[in-house]
C-alpha positions, 0 to 999 in steps of 0.5 A: 502478466502485470497485475499492477496495471489496475492502479490506473483506476486511481485516475478515474475522474473524481467528478464522475459517478462511479459506474460499472461500465466506465470503471470496469474497463481495460482502459484502467489496466484491468485484464479481461478476467479482471473486467468480468470480475469487476462487473460481477463484484462491482460494490467491492471495486471502489476499494481499488481506487482508494487503495491505489491512492493510499499506497502511492501517498504512503510510498511518496511519504516514505521515499520523499527524499530518495532519487526514486520517490514513487513518482512513476506510480502515476504513470499506470497503466503505461509504466516505465521500466522501473516498474514494468520489469521485476526491479527492487522498486516494483517488488516494493509496489507489489507488496505495498499495493497488496497490503493497501488493498487488503486493508481498504477492502477490510475497512470498507466491509467493516464500515458497511460500505460494501453491500454484500460483505459478510461482516455487515451484521449490525453493531460495530461496537458492543458494551460489556461490564468491565469485569468481563475484560480483566487487565485488557484480556480480550479473549472473553469478548473476541467471539462476541464482537462483530467482524472477527477475521475481517482482514483475512477476507481482505487478503483473500480478495487481493489474492483472488483479484491479483491472480486474475491479472496473471497468465494461467499458462505463461508463454515462456520460462521468463514469464514463469519466473516473473509471475512467481516473483510477483506472487511472492512479493504480493504474499510478503505484503499480505503477511506484513499485515499479520492478523491485521486487527486489534480490540480496543475498549474504552470506558463509557463516560468520564466516571472513575468507576468505569463500570461499562466499556465499549469495545470495537475492532480496529483494523491495522493502518497502512502506515503501520504495515508499511514500516515493515514493508519498507524495511524489507525493501531496504534489504530486498534480495536479488534472485538469479536465474540459477536459483530457479529449477527447471519446470516439470513438463507434466505440470506445465499448465498447473498453477504450481508452476507459478510458484517459487522453488522450495529453496527460495521460499525457505530462504526468502519467505519474508523478504522482497525479491527481484530479478532486474537491477534498477536504473539510476533515476536521475530525473531529479531536475528542480528537486530540492536538496540539502548540503549535508552529504550524510542525508539521502536528499543531499545535493551530491546524492540527489543531483546525479553529478549535474550540480545544483543551484541556490535560490532565495524564496519568500516564505509567508508564515502566521506569527504573533498570534493572539486570542481575541475575546470572544472567540477567535485567534488573530495572527500577523503575516510574517515574511522571511527570505529563505535559501534553498538548493535545487538540482540542475 
């Protein structure tokens, strides 16, 4: 029931041709249903690899100085407990991965990379007389510009694909709760995108008159959406077993049973939620740290009581750069000795 396993597609060899029978495989964490979907909609599937890489890199950038810095995302599909269980960390990864995939699919569609995408309808930008766009009011041109609502198509792809990673009929009550929580966090990630697109117009040429403007749609960047998702991660809510109502036996085989109780949805609709506490994540040996105890990457916080050591490293930097006519910049190579600290 773990629909994050497809992140293993990130490990598809870069030097190999993207082939349907190689990529659409359980080897890369896909379920049987997802393998069939992959083969039927193969032009869309390269987005999964790109989205997995983007989500991991954004996660590592945001949590660079934390004990858990998303390093275990590379272990897909053989995740450790921090992502295998419904922890605060896995809640973040579900939401961030969903947002990243929706953005990547939408962007690929808009750029014409996906052959059967409905957005592939000619020009990506359109020119308009400036008087049609008073004070950046784009309502006059919203229906004219191509790709309106393209992010909604990306969101729908994510929902369709991830649902294929869940059991339609959970084996037990615990699986029912896990699926409900994971679907909730996926939805939170998708809602973080909002509409997900804006219109940008620029003057044609450098003239002051600006008689004509070129307008195009811009899809939200993952970095922007991730800001909200990481804020929700910081304030994620732990759900207890008591928060779940007993399942109606008559609906046992229905997808309705995979939803959270109404009260939980009402209270935590836009919050990340989780079921299990995370481990201390003390695999921080040789991680760099700082002596300032107020920082998240302080040696006191990061080294888990094992202590730290000081090291002196040689740093090479370009310096005393000057412009040489014509036309290059020449720099000296300056060497300095810096002291750093590493966890034991």
